[in-house]
C-alpha positions as CSV (number, residue, x, y, z in Angstrom):
1,X,-64.3,159.0,121.8
2,X,-62.6,158.0,118.5
3,X,-60.5,154.9,118.5
4,X,-57.9,155.4,115.7
5,X,-57.0,151.7,115.4
6,X,-56.5,148.7,117.6
7,X,-52.9,149.8,118.2
8,X,-54.1,153.3,119.2
9,X,-56.5,151.7,121.6
10,X,-53.8,149.5,123.0
11,X,-51.5,152.6,123.5
12,X,-54.2,154.5,125.3
13,X,-55.2,151.6,127.7
14,X,-51.6,150.8,128.4
15,X,-50.8,154.5,129.2
16,X,-53.8,154.8,131.5
17,X,-53.1,151.6,133.4
18,X,-49.5,152.6,134.0
19,X,-50.6,156.1,135.2
20,X,-53.2,154.6,137.6
21,X,-50.9,151.8,138.9
22,X,-47.5,153.4,139.2
23,X,-46.4,151.2,142.2
24,X,-47.3,147.8,140.7
25,X,-45.2,145.5,138.6
26,X,-47.0,146.0,135.3
27,X,-47.6,143.1,132.9
28,X,-49.9,143.4,129.9
29,X,-50.9,140.5,127.6
30,X,-52.3,142.1,124.4
31,X,-52.9,141.5,120.8
32,X,-50.9,144.2,119.1
33,X,-47.2,145.2,118.8
34,X,-45.5,148.1,117.1
35,X,-43.6,146.2,114.5
36,X,-45.4,147.6,111.4
37,X,-45.4,151.1,112.7
38,X,-41.6,151.1,113.1
39,X,-41.1,150.5,109.3
40,X,-40.8,153.3,106.8
41,X,-44.2,152.6,105.3
42,X,-45.8,152.8,108.7
43,X,-44.6,156.3,109.6
44,X,-47.6,158.1,108.4
45,X,-49.9,155.8,110.3
46,X,-47.8,156.3,113.4
47,X,-48.1,160.0,113.1
48,X,-51.9,159.8,112.8
49,X,-52.1,157.4,115.8
50,X,-49.9,159.7,117.9
51,X,-52.0,162.7,117.1
52,X,-55.3,160.9,117.8
53,X,-54.0,159.5,121.1
54,X,-52.9,162.9,122.3
55,X,-56.2,164.5,121.1
56,X,-58.1,161.8,123.1
57,X,-56.0,162.4,126.3
58,X,-56.4,166.2,126.0
59,X,-60.1,165.9,125.4
60,X,-60.5,163.7,128.5
61,X,-58.4,166.0,130.7
62,X,-57.8,163.5,133.4
63,X,-54.0,163.4,133.1
64,X,-51.9,166.6,133.2
65,X,-49.0,165.3,131.1
66,X,-47.0,166.6,128.1
67,X,-48.1,165.3,124.7
68,X,-46.8,161.8,124.0
69,X,-44.0,161.5,121.4
70,X,-44.1,158.9,118.7
71,X,-41.6,156.8,120.7
72,X,-43.9,157.1,123.8
73,X,-46.8,155.7,121.8
74,X,-44.6,152.8,120.4
75,X,-43.4,152.0,123.9
76,X,-47.0,152.0,125.2
77,X,-48.1,149.6,122.5
78,X,-45.1,147.3,123.2
79,X,-45.9,147.1,126.9
80,X,-48.4,144.5,125.9
81,X,-45.7,141.9,125.0
82,X,-46.0,139.9,128.2
83,X,-46.5,136.2,127.9
84,X,-48.7,135.9,131.0
85,X,-48.7,132.5,132.7
86,X,-50.0,130.9,135.9
87,X,-48.2,133.1,138.4
88,X,-48.4,136.8,139.2
89,X,-50.9,139.4,138.1
90,X,-51.4,140.2,134.4
91,X,-53.7,142.5,132.5
92,X,-55.2,141.0,129.4
93,X,-56.3,143.4,126.6
94,X,-58.1,143.0,123.3
95,X,-57.9,146.6,122.1
96,X,-60.6,146.2,119.5
97,X,-62.4,142.9,119.7
98,X,-64.4,142.5,116.5
99,X,-62.2,144.5,114.0
100,X,-64.6,143.8,111.1
101,X,-67.5,145.0,113.1
102,X,-65.5,148.1,114.0
103,X,-64.7,148.8,110.4
104,X,-68.3,148.5,109.2
105,X,-69.8,150.3,112.2
106,X,-71.2,147.1,113.7
107,X,-70.6,145.5,117.1
108,X,-67.1,145.6,118.6
109,X,-65.7,145.8,122.1
110,X,-62.6,147.0,124.0
111,X,-62.0,144.2,126.5
112,X,-59.7,144.4,129.5
113,X,-59.3,141.7,132.2
114,X,-57.0,141.1,135.1
115,X,-55.5,137.6,135.8
116,X,-54.3,136.8,139.2
117,X,-52.4,133.5,139.6
118,X,-54.0,132.3,136.3
119,X,-57.6,133.2,137.3
120,X,-59.7,136.0,135.9
121,X,-60.6,138.3,138.8
122,X,-61.6,141.5,137.1
123,X,-63.1,142.4,133.7
124,X,-64.3,145.4,131.8
125,X,-66.1,145.4,128.4
126,X,-66.7,148.7,126.6
127,X,-69.2,148.1,123.7
128,X,-69.7,151.4,121.9
129,X,-72.3,150.1,119.5
130,X,-74.3,147.8,121.7
131,X,-77.8,149.2,122.3
132,X,-78.9,149.8,125.9
133,X,-82.2,148.0,125.1
134,X,-82.0,144.2,125.0
135,X,-81.1,142.5,121.7
136,X,-84.2,141.1,120.0
137,X,-84.6,137.4,119.2
138,X,-84.6,138.2,115.4
139,X,-81.4,139.1,113.6
140,X,-80.6,142.1,115.8
141,X,-83.7,144.2,115.0
142,X,-82.8,146.9,117.5
143,X,-83.9,150.4,118.3
144,X,-80.9,152.6,117.7
145,X,-82.0,155.3,120.1
146,X,-79.3,154.7,122.7
147,X,-76.1,152.8,122.2
148,X,-72.9,152.3,124.2
149,X,-72.6,150.0,127.1
150,X,-69.9,149.5,129.7
151,X,-69.9,146.1,131.6
152,X,-67.7,145.5,134.6
153,X,-67.3,142.5,136.8
154,X,-65.2,141.6,139.9
155,X,-65.0,138.2,141.5
156,X,-67.6,138.0,144.3
157,X,-69.2,141.4,143.4
158,X,-71.3,140.5,140.4
159,X,-71.6,142.1,137.0
160,X,-72.8,145.7,136.4
161,X,-73.7,147.6,133.2
162,X,-73.6,151.4,132.7
163,X,-74.2,153.5,129.6
164,X,-71.0,154.9,128.1
165,X,-72.5,158.4,128.6
166,X,-71.9,158.0,132.4
167,X,-75.1,156.7,133.9
168,X,-75.0,154.8,137.2
169,X,-74.2,151.1,136.8
170,X,-77.0,148.5,137.3
171,X,-76.4,144.9,138.4
172,X,-76.9,142.3,135.6
173,X,-78.1,138.7,135.8
174,X,-77.8,136.1,133.1
175,X,-80.7,133.7,132.8
176,X,-80.6,130.2,134.3
177,X,-79.0,128.4,131.3
178,X,-79.7,124.9,132.5
179,X,-83.4,125.0,133.2
180,X,-84.8,128.0,131.4
181,X,-83.4,127.0,128.0
182,X,-85.0,123.7,127.0
183,X,-82.6,123.1,124.1
184,X,-85.5,122.7,121.7
185,X,-84.6,126.1,120.5
186,X,-87.1,127.6,118.1
187,X,-85.8,131.2,117.8
188,X,-83.3,131.9,115.0
189,X,-79.7,132.7,116.2
190,X,-78.7,136.2,117.1
191,X,-75.4,136.8,115.2
192,X,-73.2,139.3,116.9
193,X,-69.5,140.1,116.7
194,X,-66.9,140.6,119.4
195,X,-67.1,140.2,123.2
196,X,-70.2,142.4,123.1
197,X,-72.0,139.1,123.0
198,X,-70.7,138.3,126.5
199,X,-72.1,141.7,127.7
200,X,-75.5,140.9,126.1
201,X,-75.6,137.5,127.8
202,X,-74.7,138.9,131.2
203,X,-77.8,141.1,131.2
204,X,-80.1,138.2,130.0
205,X,-80.5,139.1,126.3
206,X,-80.0,135.4,125.4
207,X,-79.4,132.1,127.1
208,X,-76.7,130.3,125.1
209,X,-73.6,131.3,123.2
210,X,-71.9,128.6,121.0
211,X,-68.5,129.1,119.4
212,X,-66.8,126.3,117.4
213,X,-63.8,127.5,115.4
214,X,-62.4,125.6,112.5
215,X,-59.9,122.9,113.2
216,X,-56.4,124.3,114.0
217,X,-57.6,127.6,115.3
218,X,-56.2,128.4,118.8
219,X,-58.3,130.7,121.0
220,X,-56.4,133.7,122.6
221,X,-57.1,134.7,126.2
222,X,-57.7,138.4,125.2
223,X,-60.7,137.3,123.1
224,X,-62.5,135.8,126.1
225,X,-61.0,136.8,129.5
226,X,-63.0,139.9,130.2
227,X,-66.2,138.4,128.7
228,X,-65.8,135.3,130.8
229,X,-65.9,137.1,134.1
230,X,-68.6,139.5,132.9
231,X,-70.9,136.5,132.4
232,X,-69.6,134.4,135.3
233,X,-68.4,137.1,137.6
234,X,-71.4,136.8,139.9
235,X,-71.5,133.9,142.4
236,X,-72.6,130.6,141.0
237,X,-72.3,127.0,142.1
238,X,-72.4,123.5,140.7
239,X,-74.6,121.7,143.2
240,X,-75.0,118.0,143.6
241,X,-77.0,116.2,146.3
242,X,-78.1,112.7,147.1
243,X,-81.6,112.0,148.5
244,X,-82.3,108.7,150.3
245,X,-85.9,108.0,151.4
246,X,-86.7,111.7,150.8
247,X,-83.9,113.1,153.0
248,X,-80.7,114.8,151.8
249,X,-77.8,112.6,153.0
250,X,-75.0,113.9,150.8
251,X,-74.2,117.3,149.2
252,X,-71.4,118.9,147.2
253,X,-71.1,122.6,146.3
254,X,-68.4,123.8,143.9
255,X,-68.2,127.6,144.0
256,X,-65.6,128.7,141.5
257,X,-65.9,132.4,142.2
258,X,-66.3,132.3,146.0
259,X,-63.3,133.8,147.8
260,X,-61.5,131.6,150.3
261,X,-61.4,134.6,152.6
262,X,-64.8,135.3,154.4
263,X,-67.2,137.6,152.7
264,X,-67.3,141.0,154.3
265,X,-70.4,142.5,156.0
266,X,-70.4,145.3,153.4
267,X,-71.5,144.8,149.8
268,X,-69.0,142.0,149.3
269,X,-65.8,144.0,149.4
270,X,-63.4,141.1,149.0
271,X,-59.8,140.6,148.4
272,X,-59.5,138.9,145.0
273,X,-56.3,137.0,146.0
274,X,-57.7,133.5,146.1
275,X,-61.1,132.2,144.9
276,X,-62.7,128.8,144.3
277,X,-64.2,126.8,147.1
278,X,-65.5,123.2,147.3
279,X,-67.9,122.3,150.1
280,X,-69.0,118.8,150.9
281,X,-71.3,117.4,153.6
282,X,-72.5,113.9,154.6
283,X,-75.1,113.2,157.2
284,X,-73.3,112.7,160.5
285,X,-69.9,113.6,159.2
286,X,-70.1,117.4,159.1
287,X,-69.3,120.0,156.4
288,X,-65.8,120.5,154.9
289,X,-64.3,123.2,152.7
290,X,-61.4,122.8,150.4
291,X,-59.9,125.2,147.8
292,X,-60.6,124.1,144.2
293,X,-56.8,124.1,143.7
294,X,-56.6,120.9,145.7
295,X,-55.8,122.0,149.3
296,X,-56.8,119.6,152.1
297,X,-60.4,120.1,153.3
298,X,-61.1,121.9,156.6
299,X,-64.2,121.4,158.7
300,X,-66.6,124.3,158.7
301,X,-68.9,125.6,161.4
302,X,-71.8,128.0,160.9
303,X,-72.3,130.5,163.7
304,X,-75.0,130.0,166.3
305,X,-77.8,131.8,164.5
306,X,-80.0,132.2,167.5
307,X,-77.5,133.7,169.9
308,X,-74.9,135.3,167.7
309,X,-77.4,137.4,165.7
310,X,-79.5,139.6,168.0
311,X,-82.0,140.5,165.3
312,X,-81.2,144.2,165.9
313,X,-79.2,143.8,162.7
314,X,-77.1,146.9,161.9
315,X,-74.9,145.6,159.1
316,X,-76.3,146.0,155.5
317,X,-77.2,142.8,153.7
318,X,-74.6,140.8,151.8
319,X,-76.2,140.1,148.4
320,X,-74.9,136.9,146.8
321,X,-76.3,134.7,144.1
322,X,-76.6,130.9,143.9
323,X,-76.1,128.2,146.5
324,X,-72.7,129.7,147.1
325,X,-74.5,131.6,149.9
326,X,-75.0,128.2,151.7
327,X,-71.3,127.5,151.4
328,X,-70.5,131.0,152.8
329,X,-72.9,130.4,155.7
330,X,-71.5,127.0,156.5
331,X,-68.1,128.5,157.3
332,X,-69.5,131.3,159.4
333,X,-69.4,134.3,157.0
334,X,-72.9,135.3,158.0
335,X,-75.6,134.4,160.5
336,X,-78.9,134.6,158.7
337,X,-80.1,133.9,155.1
338,X,-83.6,135.1,154.2
339,X,-85.3,134.2,150.9
340,X,-88.9,135.3,150.2
341,X,-89.8,134.7,146.5
342,X,-92.7,136.5,144.9
343,X,-96.1,135.0,145.1
344,X,-96.6,132.0,142.8
345,X,-93.0,131.0,142.6
346,X,-92.3,127.4,143.5
347,X,-88.9,126.5,144.9
348,X,-87.0,123.6,143.2
349,X,-85.2,121.1,145.2
350,X,-82.0,121.4,143.0
351,X,-81.7,125.0,144.1
352,X,-81.4,124.1,147.8
353,X,-80.7,120.4,148.4
354,X,-76.9,120.5,148.4
355,X,-76.8,123.8,150.2
356,X,-79.2,122.6,152.9
357,X,-76.9,119.7,153.9
358,X,-73.7,121.8,153.6
359,X,-75.2,124.1,156.3
360,X,-77.0,121.6,158.4
361,X,-74.9,118.5,157.8
362,X,-73.1,118.5,161.1
363,X,-74.6,117.0,164.3
364,X,-76.9,119.2,166.2
365,X,-79.7,118.7,168.8
366,X,-82.8,120.4,170.1
367,X,-82.4,119.9,173.9
368,X,-85.2,120.4,176.5
369,X,-84.9,119.7,180.2
370,X,-87.1,120.3,183.2
371,X,-85.5,121.4,186.5
372,X,-87.4,120.9,189.8
373,X,-85.8,122.4,192.9
374,X,-82.5,122.7,191.1
375,X,-82.4,119.1,189.9
376,X,-82.9,117.8,186.4
377,X,-86.0,115.5,186.4
378,X,-86.9,115.3,182.7
379,X,-84.9,115.6,179.5
380,X,-85.5,115.3,175.7
381,X,-82.9,115.3,172.9
382,X,-84.0,115.5,169.3
383,X,-81.0,114.7,167.0
384,X,-82.2,115.1,163.4
385,X,-78.8,114.1,161.8
386,X,-77.8,111.3,164.2
387,X,-77.9,107.9,162.5
388,X,-80.1,105.2,164.1
389,X,-77.1,102.8,163.6
390,X,-74.3,103.2,166.2
391,X,-71.5,105.6,165.5
392,X,-68.3,103.9,164.5
393,X,-65.0,104.3,166.4
394,X,-63.4,105.7,163.2
395,X,-64.0,109.2,161.9
396,X,-67.8,108.8,162.0
397,X,-68.1,106.3,159.1
398,X,-71.9,106.0,159.1
399,X,-74.5,104.3,157.0
400,X,-76.7,107.1,155.6
401,X,-79.8,104.8,155.4
402,X,-81.7,106.2,158.4
403,X,-81.1,109.2,160.5
404,X,-83.0,111.1,163.2
405,X,-83.2,110.1,166.8
406,X,-85.3,111.2,169.7
407,X,-84.0,110.4,173.3
408,X,-86.1,110.9,176.4
409,X,-85.5,110.3,180.1
410,X,-87.3,110.8,183.3
411,X,-86.0,110.4,186.9
412,X,-86.3,106.8,187.9
413,X,-87.8,105.7,184.6
414,X,-84.8,105.1,182.4
415,X,-83.8,106.4,178.9
416,X,-85.6,105.7,175.7
417,X,-84.7,106.2,172.0
418,X,-87.1,106.4,169.1
419,X,-86.7,107.3,165.4
420,X,-87.9,110.7,164.5
421,X,-90.2,109.1,161.9
422,X,-92.5,108.0,164.8
423,X,-91.4,104.4,165.6
424,X,-92.0,103.0,169.1
425,X,-89.3,104.0,171.7
426,X,-86.8,101.4,172.9
427,X,-85.0,101.5,176.2
428,X,-81.3,102.1,175.9
429,X,-78.2,101.6,178.2
430,X,-74.7,102.9,178.3
431,X,-72.0,100.5,177.3
432,X,-70.9,97.9,179.9
433,X,-67.1,97.9,179.1
434,X,-64.9,97.6,182.1
435,X,-61.5,97.4,180.4
436,X,-60.4,100.9,179.5
437,X,-58.2,99.6,176.7
438,X,-61.3,98.5,174.9
439,X,-63.1,101.8,175.4
440,X,-63.7,104.5,172.8
441,X,-64.3,108.1,173.7
442,X,-66.1,111.1,172.4
443,X,-65.0,114.7,172.4
444,X,-66.2,118.0,170.8
445,X,-65.0,118.5,167.3
446,X,-64.0,122.1,167.8
447,X,-60.8,122.5,169.8
448,X,-62.4,125.7,171.2
449,X,-64.9,123.6,173.1
450,X,-62.4,121.1,174.5
451,X,-58.6,120.8,174.9
452,X,-57.8,117.9,172.6
453,X,-54.2,117.6,173.8
454,X,-55.5,117.0,177.4
455,X,-58.0,114.4,176.2
456,X,-55.3,112.6,174.3
457,X,-53.1,112.5,177.4
458,X,-55.9,111.0,179.5
459,X,-56.7,108.4,176.8
460,X,-53.1,107.4,176.7
461,X,-53.0,106.9,180.5
462,X,-56.1,104.7,180.2
463,X,-54.5,102.7,177.4
464,X,-57.3,103.6,175.0
465,X,-56.4,102.4,171.5
466,X,-59.2,103.7,169.3
467,X,-59.0,107.3,168.0
468,X,-61.5,109.8,169.4
469,X,-65.0,110.1,167.8
470,X,-65.4,113.9,167.4
471,X,-69.1,114.9,167.4
472,X,-70.7,118.3,168.0
473,X,-73.7,119.2,170.2
474,X,-75.6,117.2,172.8
475,X,-76.1,114.5,170.2
476,X,-73.0,113.0,171.8
477,X,-75.0,112.4,175.1
478,X,-77.6,110.6,173.1
479,X,-75.0,108.4,171.4
480,X,-73.4,107.6,174.7
481,X,-76.7,106.7,176.3
482,X,-77.2,103.9,173.8
483,X,-73.6,102.6,174.1
484,X,-71.9,104.0,171.0
485,X,-68.9,105.0,173.1
486,X,-67.7,104.6,176.6
487,X,-66.2,107.9,177.6
488,X,-66.9,111.6,176.9
489,X,-64.3,114.2,177.8
490,X,-64.8,118.0,177.7
491,X,-62.2,120.4,179.0
492,X,-62.9,124.0,177.8
493,X,-60.1,126.6,177.8
494,X,-59.6,128.7,180.9
495,X,-62.3,131.4,181.4
496,X,-65.1,129.5,179.6
497,X,-68.2,129.0,181.7
498,X,-70.5,126.1,180.9
499,X,-74.2,126.9,180.5
500,X,-76.9,124.6,181.9
501,X,-78.8,124.4,178.6
502,X,-75.7,122.8,177.0
503,X,-75.8,119.9,179.4
504,X,-79.1,119.5,181.3
505,X,-81.0,117.3,178.9
506,X,-77.9,115.3,177.9
507,X,-77.0,114.8,181.6
508,X,-80.3,113.0,182.5
509,X,-80.4,111.1,179.2
510,X,-77.0,109.5,180.1
511,X,-77.7,109.2,183.9
512,X,-81.0,107.4,183.4
513,X,-79.2,105.0,180.9
514,X,-76.8,104.0,183.7
515,X,-74.0,106.4,183.1
516,X,-72.2,108.8,185.4
517,X,-71.7,112.5,184.6
518,X,-69.4,114.6,186.9
519,X,-66.8,117.4,186.8
520,X,-63.1,116.6,186.7
521,X,-62.9,116.2,190.4
522,X,-65.8,113.7,190.5
523,X,-68.4,116.1,191.8
524,X,-72.0,115.8,190.7
525,X,-73.1,118.6,188.3
526,X,-75.0,121.3,190.1
527,X,-77.8,122.8,188.0
528,X,-79.2,124.9,190.9
529,X,-77.1,128.1,190.5
530,X,-78.7,129.8,187.6
531,X,-77.7,129.6,184.0
532,X,-74.0,128.6,184.6
533,X,-72.5,125.4,186.0
534,X,-69.7,125.9,188.5
535,X,-67.2,123.2,187.7
536,X,-63.8,121.9,188.6
537,X,-62.0,122.2,185.2
538,X,-64.3,120.1,182.9
539,X,-67.0,117.5,182.4
540,X,-66.4,113.7,182.2
541,X,-68.9,111.0,181.4
542,X,-68.6,107.2,181.5
543,X,-70.1,104.1,183.0
544,X,-69.9,103.0,186.7
545,X,-67.1,100.5,186.0
546,X,-64.7,102.9,184.2
547,X,-65.3,106.0,186.4
548,X,-62.6,105.2,189.1
549,X,-59.8,104.7,186.6
550,X,-61.0,107.6,184.5
551,X,-60.9,110.0,187.5
552,X,-57.4,108.8,188.4
553,X,-56.2,109.4,184.8
554,X,-57.8,112.9,184.7
555,X,-56.2,113.9,188.0
556,X,-52.8,112.8,186.9
557,X,-53.1,114.4,183.5
558,X,-54.2,117.8,184.9
559,X,-51.3,117.8,187.4
560,X,-48.8,117.0,184.6
561,X,-50.3,119.8,182.4
562,X,-50.1,122.3,185.3
563,X,-46.5,121.4,186.1
564,X,-45.4,121.9,182.5
565,X,-46.7,125.5,182.4
């Protein structure tokens, strides 16, 4: 295809976009305008551009339209006069990026990008003179056998390269800039014009691109928008973690290209509406996600890998680069992540530390119990993220110094706690508070696991002043057994059936520490009826002193809730 000039290129791209997107509000931010062509001395140039534009459309054959008039061509060029801005959707076009390269037959590019609310979400780079073979490390000593590359990138879907002759696109990967390039650079620079350099970087031809204009020069968005997403269009993350005594205790993942909407189960078919996620996790405090635009963080929960994923997996894999995959897993986008490097590859801690705690940062427990004639006689709770120091009554403000607790209990022998690092076990007891106003209570973090409004009503009737400590898994039973809190309330929504494996080990750990575990009517939990517990409404846990007043408050609150329905 011959490109008569940057204005002819702009007219063609503008015409094609408006043909393909007739129902959208069309906004184009582009380099050229028709001013010179409208002058008397520009008439001959306008005629040549109009002829070449029409010849190109006729040769392509995609659009069955009458030949464009000179006025049509001028209007198509001037459709690029939009100012853009932070709101709405705007196409950004550099019709010939690298004009000098174009004139001397060297590198140039036609660069088109789409901005949505000020962020680049789509980019296309056509590089007619860029070789398909990688650029050499010398001054572009290249085989000229095959040239012409088309790079395309979409947020969340990666960057692809195809030959301009119509070959199938192939996914590209830029090198690891931070660790592969040691900055003691020995190779001479590769000098290359236009945004073709972005395309070359996206496929790994080089590791670093430096651009330092002279003072006073202002960069234009059309010179970089398409190239930016071609290089950065794949998922990447800025990952920071804190190790304490060899354990990850804090992690932050910034994922600028990760959509706020969940990744689909297909090959990342994503709405590009909103992207940019910030994940943070702290031992004992869970994992939170916020939008990079500053929205309030929301707690994330990965799915139950063991029971949600049946390992007769039917969905195709979602392929996603960087630790962004850990962030996606933490919010439940998928259930399993598998990574099997080639033999000889050694994993680096910086590639996994922040992601590890983002996924596993919440409380969890490995719970094992022994039933004998329908009664729990032995229980063990391993809580790898539970601090050895007591949980506070505020929103789990915990010292990150030491974590990892092992609780064990046997009928008639009491409950013991040891650190997971192998220290000797210490006998523990539930708290001895008798005044409910001084009590603190635990509940599940997820509202799906317990009705928080009912718990609040019960706490109010008891005169409890401290806010609830929300903590997931049977780790809460371990914390209660050593006296971190005085009350645990669990009231699932109607229709939910409790499973014995969710409570058996925790039940005996608390009971042998001097606590009481019953349903909402005060009945002992019955583990003899198979995998489900038949309960009256919910589960309550406390010490002997507080149980009478707690049962009374529960009964009154349930009656009030029922009468209000």
